[in-house]
C-alpha positions as CSV (number, residue, x, y, z in Angstrom):
1,X,48.7,231.1,-72.0
2,X,49.2,227.9,-74.4
3,X,52.5,227.4,-72.4
4,X,50.9,227.4,-68.8
5,X,48.3,225.0,-70.3
6,X,51.2,222.5,-71.7
7,X,52.5,223.0,-68.4
8,X,49.2,221.9,-66.6
9,X,48.8,218.7,-68.7
10,X,52.3,217.9,-68.2
11,X,52.1,217.9,-64.4
12,X,48.7,216.2,-64.8
13,X,50.1,213.0,-66.8
14,X,53.0,212.9,-64.7
15,X,51.3,212.5,-61.2
16,X,48.1,210.4,-62.7
17,X,50.7,207.3,-62.4
18,X,51.4,207.9,-58.7
19,X,47.9,208.1,-58.1
20,X,47.3,204.4,-59.6
21,X,50.4,203.1,-57.6
22,X,49.2,204.4,-54.4
23,X,45.8,202.8,-54.7
24,X,47.4,199.6,-56.0
25,X,50.0,199.8,-52.5
26,X,47.1,200.3,-50.5
27,X,45.1,197.1,-51.7
28,X,48.6,195.2,-51.2
29,X,48.4,196.1,-47.8
30,X,45.0,195.4,-47.3
31,X,45.8,192.0,-48.8
32,X,48.8,191.5,-46.3
33,X,46.9,192.6,-43.5
34,X,44.1,190.1,-44.0
35,X,46.6,187.1,-44.7
36,X,48.1,188.0,-41.3
37,X,45.1,188.2,-39.4
38,X,45.6,191.8,-38.5
39,X,41.8,192.6,-38.4
40,X,41.3,190.2,-35.4
41,X,44.2,191.7,-33.3
42,X,42.6,192.7,-30.0
43,X,45.7,193.2,-27.8
44,X,49.7,192.7,-27.9
45,X,52.5,192.2,-25.2
46,X,56.0,193.2,-25.4
47,X,59.0,192.9,-23.1
48,X,62.4,194.0,-23.1
49,X,65.7,195.1,-21.3
50,X,68.1,198.1,-21.5
51,X,68.3,201.2,-20.2
52,X,67.3,204.5,-19.4
53,X,68.8,208.1,-18.9
54,X,67.2,210.3,-16.2
55,X,66.4,213.6,-18.0
56,X,67.8,216.8,-16.0
57,X,71.1,217.7,-14.5
58,X,73.7,215.5,-13.2
59,X,75.0,215.1,-9.8
60,X,78.4,216.5,-10.8
61,X,78.3,219.6,-13.5
62,X,80.5,218.1,-16.5
63,X,79.5,214.4,-15.9
64,X,76.9,212.5,-18.2
65,X,73.4,212.0,-17.1
66,X,72.9,208.9,-14.4
67,X,72.0,205.8,-16.6
68,X,69.5,203.3,-14.8
69,X,69.7,199.7,-15.9
70,X,66.0,198.4,-17.0
71,X,66.4,194.6,-16.0
72,X,62.8,193.8,-17.6
73,X,60.0,195.6,-18.8
74,X,56.9,194.4,-20.0
75,X,54.2,196.4,-21.7
76,X,50.2,195.3,-22.7
77,X,48.5,197.0,-25.1
78,X,44.6,196.5,-25.5
79,X,43.2,197.8,-28.3
80,X,39.4,197.0,-27.4
81,X,39.5,199.0,-24.4
82,X,42.2,201.3,-25.6
83,X,44.4,200.7,-22.5
84,X,48.1,200.2,-21.3
85,X,49.4,198.2,-18.7
C-alpha cells in the first residue's frame, strides 16, 4: 500500500511541472498572437503553382498516374463568412 502511494506521489510530482510549462506556453503564444495582430485577421489569400496527379488508373497499365501542371492557383479564405474562393 505504501509503495502504491509513493508511486502516485512520484507521478504527481513529475507531472506538475509539465502543467505549469503548458500554461506558460499558452501565455507566450497569446502574447505573440497579440503582437502580430492575429486577433484582427479577417481573411487570407495565398497563391502558388506546381503539379497535381490524377487519382485513379493510368491510361496504360504499369505507367504512373498522369500529372497535370498547375500554372497558377489562388485561394482566398474569409474567416468572417467561413468561405473559400
